[in-house]
N, C-alpha and C positions, 0 to 999 in steps of 0.2 A: 471827897471831897464837894462840894456843891460850887455852881461854872455858869456865872449866867453873862448875858451878854443880847445886846438888841440887833434890831436891823430894821431899817424903815424902806419907804419906797414911796413915793409919791407919781402921782398921775396927776390927769386932767380932770377927770369927774372922780376918784380913787385915790384915795390915803390905806399902803397898808401896815401896818410896824408892827412887828415878830421881838419877840422875848426870850429867852432857849433858857431851859437851867438845867447845867448834869448835875449824877452824885455816881461818881468812878466806885466800886467793892474796889476790891484786893487782888482778886484774882482775874482784874483787867472788866468786872463785868456791872455793868449797875442799869442807872437810865438813867430817860432824857424827857423835860417837860417843856412845849415853847409855846407861849402866851400869844394871840395871831389877831390882833385888831385890823379891822377894813373899814372906811369910813366911803359911803359912797354923796355922792354930793349929785340932787339932780335938780336944778329948775329953785333951786334957791334952798330945798328943804337936803338935811342932813340925814344918814341915816350912819349906825356903827352896829359894827357884826363884834361880835370877841369871842372867838375859840381854842380851846388846850386842846392838845397833843402829847402823848408819852406814850415814847419810844424805847422797848428791854434791847443790851446792850449783851451777848454773848460772848460769854468768856474765851479768852486767848485762846486756852490751853486746845477746849474741844473745835473750836475752827481748826487749827491745828491739823489733831486725829482727821478730822472729815480732809482734810485736801492730801494728808497723808492717804488715807484708805482710798481716795480715790484715782490716785495715782497708780497703788497698788492692781484694784482689779484691771484696771486702761494697761500695765504691765502687762499682767495674765492672760488678758484675752491675747496680746500679739505673741504670747511666745507657746500657746497650742493653734493659732492659727499655721505660726510657724512649721511646729515639730508635723499636725496634720499636710501640709501638703507637701515634706520631705518624705515623710514614710506613705504615702499616696498618692506613687506616678500616674502623672492626665493618662485615660485610657486604658488602665489596668484593671480587670475582670479580677471578681471576685472568684475564687476557690473553694477546696470541701467541701468544712457545713456553710461557712456562711453563703454560698453561692446555691448551695441549691437548697436556702430556705430561705436567701434575699431576692432570692432569680427571679423563682415564684411571685413573688408582691412584686419587684423592677423588675422584670423580660426582661433580665441579664443572662444567658447562654453560657453555661457551667462549663468552662474549659482549661484543659491541663497543657503547659508549657515547658518543652523538653527542649533540651540546647541536640544537636546534631548527633553529638557523642553521645549523647542518653535515648537516641531513636536507635544509633546502628549498633549498639550496646541490648536492646529490647527486641530489634530484631521484627522492629515496626513494619506488616505486609497488610495489604486491602486489598477485598474481594467487594466488587459492587453485590447487590438485589438481583438474583436470581427468581425466577418463576416455575415453578410444575404443576403435574395437571395433579388437580386437586385431588385429596383423597378425604374420607369417615374412616374414624376408629368401630369398628362393629365388636363390641363385646357380648363373646360365652366363658362360658364355667367348662373347666378344666380341671383333670387327673395327671398330677405327675406319676413317674413308669421308669424304668429305668432301661437303658438306651440296652435293647435288646442286640444289638450289634456289638456292645461289649460288655454280654452278660455269656459267660461260659461256663457249663457240668462238668463238674470233676471225675470222672468215673472208668473204675483200674478194670484193664480189660484180661482181668484171670480172679480166677474163686481164692477164697480160701477165711481165712482167721485175723480179724483188726489186733495188729499187739501195740502199738501207741497211736495216741492223734497230738499231732504237734498246736492248732489254729480250734480258734471257740468264734463263734457267731460274732460278727461284730468286726473283728481284729484284720488289721491291714496289711497283705501281702505283697510279697512280689513277685514277681513271674522266678519260677525255679526253687521259691523257697520251699521246705517239703510241707504235708495238711495232715499225714502218717502214714504207718508200716502193717504192710500183710500179709503175714508165713502164706506162703504161698506151695503147694504141692508141683506143678508148674512149674514153676522159676525154678526146686529144686531138682526138679528132669534136665530141663535147658543146662541146667550145668552140669551134669554128669553126661552130658551129648557132647556137653564143650572139649569136656577131661580127656574124654573119650578121643575126639577128632584129634586134638592139642597129639594127645605119643601118638596113634597112628601116623602123623603128620611126621614126629620125629622118627620114626623104622620107615618111612618110606624114602627120607633126605639123608637117612646113611646106606640106604640098598640105592640111593642114585651117586653116592660118593664109590661105596665098593662095585660098581657094574665101571663109573668111569678108569679103577684103576688099571695100570699095563700088566701089572701081576697078575691076572686075573683075566685074565683074555689066555686061556688056553688054547684056539684053535686060532686065533692072527695067530700067537707065537712060534706053532708052526708053521702055519703056512710062510711065518716071515724065514725062518731058517729054509725053510726046500728055496724060499726065495735067492738069499744070500749064498747057498751050494749054486744052486743055479749061475749064479754073475759069473761066482768065481772061477766055475769050468767054461766058464766063457769066455771069462780073458783068457785062461791058460791056450785054452783051444785057439785066438787069436794070435795070442803069441808067437803056440808055433808055426801056425801058417807063415807068418810075417816070415820066419825064420827059414821057411821052408821044408823045416820038420813035417809041418803036418799035412792029410787031406784035406781036400772039403768041403765032401759026405761029414767029415767030424763036427770041421765050422760048424751048417747046417743044422746038426743034430744036437749041437752044444747050445745054439740060439731057439730054436724052438721048443728044448729042455725050461730057455730063461723064461720065455714068454708065459709057458703054462704056470710056471711058480709065481710069476707073476696077476695073473692071474684068479688064481685058486688064492692069493694075500690082499688082491680089493677084492673080492667078494667074502672074505670070511669082516676084510677091514668096514664096507661100507651096508651091509648087508645085515649081515649074521648079530655084529657089536653095535649100529645102529639101534636093530630093533627092541634090542634088551635096555641101554639106555633111555628110551624114547620110553618105554613101557614104563620107567622108573621113574623117569622123567615124570611121564601123565598120573603116575599114582600122588606123587609131593601136587601137583596142582591142584586134582579132584578134590586129596583131604585140604587145603589150604580153601579152595572154594565152600567146603562144608563148615569148615570156621565162620568165617563172615557170613556164610548165612544164620546161622547160629545166632551170632553177637546181633546182628542184625535185626532179631526175632526177639531176642534176650530185650533190644535197646526199644525194640517199639514198643514190649509191655512195660516199657519202665526200667527195667533190673537192669542191672549194675553188668556192664558186660570185659571191661577191663581188667576181667582177671586178678590176682592179686593172690596170698597167701591162701587157701580154698582151705585148707585143713584146720584153720584157726577160727574159722567165722562160719555164721550161721546161713548158706543158700542162700535158702529158702526166703530169707529176706526182699522186699518189691516196697521203696518206697514211692505212697503214692506226694507229687507237685502242682505247684499251682502254676496253671499254662501261661498267664496273664496275670500284670497284678490289679491289687484292687483289695475289696474287700466284699469277707466270709459274710456271703447274705439266708447262707443256707447253711445248715450242718444237720446231716442225720445216721452218723455213725458215736458209737462209742468203741472202747476197748473193751475186748475181746469177743467182739461181734462176728459172727459168721455173716461174708458178704460172697456176690454172683460175681460174676464173671459180668460186663455191663449194668450192674447196679448205679445209680444215680445216687452219690455220696455227701461233697456240696457243692457251693456255687458261688462262686466273685465275683463280681457289680466289678466294673469302673462305672463310680456316679461322675469322674468329668464333667460328662453331660448328660441328657435327662432327654424325654422321651414327655411335654407336657400335652396330653390328646384331650380334643374343647369337641363338646359334644356342640356338631352345627345345623341347624333348622336347614329344612330338607329347604327350606325359600331363599336361605343365603348362601347357600355349596356352593350352584352358578357364582358368588362374585369372587370365589377362591383362587388361584392358581400352584401351583408349585413354583415357592421363592417367597412367597407370598409374604410383606413382611407381621412381626407381629411382636407381641409386646403381654411378657407375662409380670402377674402381681400376686403377689401372694402376705398376706399377711408375717411371715420368717421371715422374710427381709424388709419388713418396714415400709415406709412407703416406695422406693425406688422401684424399680421396669428390668427386669432382666429380659434384652434386645432374644430375637430369635424367628427362625422363617420356616412357611411351612416345607414338609418333605414330603410327603405321603397323603389319601383323600381318599378312603371308602370308598370303593366304589357302589355298596351297599349298604341302603338307610337298615336303623335300626327301628323295627318294625311297629313294637312299642311304643316310642318317645319319636320314631320319623323326623329321627338326627341322624347324619352321618359324622364318623367318628374321623377325624382329621388332626394329623400328627406333625407338632411341633416341636423344629431342633433345638435346645438351653441350651450352651455352658454355665457349667453348674462352679465354680469359684467356690472353694471352698465348704463343698457338698452339703447350701445350705438348704434346697430344695433338696427333701426328703422323699421317698418312695410312697403313697399312698398320702401326699398331702395337697386338696383343695386345692385350685391357685383358677382367676381372671386371666383369660385371656381376651387380646383383645386385635383385629383383624385389620388392618391401612385397606380396605378397599376402594375402591376408583368412585366417583359423587357423579352426580348430575345436573350438576350446579347450570350456570348461563355460561360463563365464561373458562367452566373447568381446569382453572389455572389457582394460582396459590404461590404468593410469596416470600422466597426462604429465603434463612442469611448460615453460613456456617454458625454452629453450636455456641464453638470457640467463640465467635465474637459478641453472645449476647453474655451482660452480666449481673449480678442483681446488685443497689447500694439500696442499700434499707429496703424495704417496703417498696424499692420500683426497681424494675427491667429494665437497663437502658444499653446503649451501645455509642458507642467511640469512632467520629466521624474526623477527617480532614480540614481546617477551617480554610477554604477556597481564598489564596492568595496569600496563606501566613505559613510559611513551611515551618515543621514543630509545633500546633496550635492542635490544638485538639477538641473539637466541640462536645458536649455531651446530650444526647437524644435520648428521651424515656419512648420504650416502644413495649404491644401486647403479646407477648408469645403466643402459640395455640396451639406446643407438644414440639416435641423432637421426632423426627425421621432419616435413619439414615446418615445422622450427623448432621444433622441439618435444622436448625427451629424454622417454623413457622410464623413468618409475621400477619399479627391481624391489625394494628392499626403501627402509628410511625414511621413506618419508610416507606420510599416509591422505589419502583422498578427507575436504574438504574447508578440508586445513591449508591455509593459505596463504604461503605465500613470494616473498619479495624478488625482483624479476624486473630492475627498472631501478637504477641504484647498490650490485646484489651487487659486480660490482670493484672500487667506493669503499670499501664494509663490507671486503672482503678485504685492498685494500692497507692498511688502520686496523690490521686483525687481526692480520697482516704486523710491520709499524710498532711495535704495542706489546711485539712477541715482541724486535726488537729494542733495546728499554727497556733 
């Protein structure tokens, strides 16, 4: 509906007349038209200017929506600011993947925070960075050989015919395991001698018992009878002399007869009888010694010397047994073959440790010493290395290759290294560097975090806070890792519990 109104302003030289007309729509919108007339009077002359202005009104509904949207945006900004301030306390550092990525961009050090209880549970230990004489790695080629000090040949000490073979090439055997059975005439003869000696012993023992029986002592019994008779006559004579019915000479004669009978009895008891008993006892002891010697000889040859019922078993059989635990690396006999005493039949090798024999050029042999650390690498063990030490340096060079054989003792768990394999051997020799020193830390302190090599350090002044430091490592020797860059002498790193800190760091990156 149109709405008109007029406004007039007057001044000294200027007169303004405004006439406004409006037209409102049903939804609150519409248009407003204003007619403005301005009259100027200047020095008797008058000027009049007329202008028209049209203004559109926005609908009331649109105006309300704009107001509501503005308030909602303002409230959302306030809520976001409150949540950010509560979830991110002031001064707290980033952890996990956020720190690993954002730390490089913002310069914030990666940190792991543990409570005192967690530090105690993890067993955190700290050790300082130390230095030692620098070493260089000299690489040569070598060959895996069996440890000759743990390799034994199995050889029979008697000749005969092989009856059975129990072990095959490559079998693992224990000490005392039966390898083969041999039928030997020599062992049969020893069993016969043993049986003969045991029979002789039985006879000698019976003879000793007979000699020691009192009813067989004829001479002793006769001497004892004469002694008893002389003693009775002496007692009777003494009683007669005491009663005054006997003469003194009769007493002297009775005493003399008694002494003579006693001397004869002692002679028979201590001389003749002892001689016979001693001879019987000597025969028993000699026979027992013969039996013991025969059994010792049989045991030395590997035969069963414990006896038993020999009537129902073949006494010529001898069992060849493994002298030690190991692997059958050589078998040179089959059933039915004739063998001689001292012939090599089996080889038992213990491969828990092996020798790696390296060929070292003559110009570098002088850098090695007994006990020099070495590392062995082979395609059979993948990318890893096995530690060892030099145990022997051949004093004579190979004239053809001008190299010296250097033996390295290497543990072989799981027998991954096989005899005859080629291997790369690295010897840790002294360097001629200017300083002659290198920084090292315990190998347990070095951890891998993605593509980075890191260590953990205590943050000064903050208990339970551990800082991540990226380092460059140049190898490991005797449980210590060589530090090329990233640490300084005297700084302390976490040695025990570093893996736990790494786990906490990775756990924080997943949250």
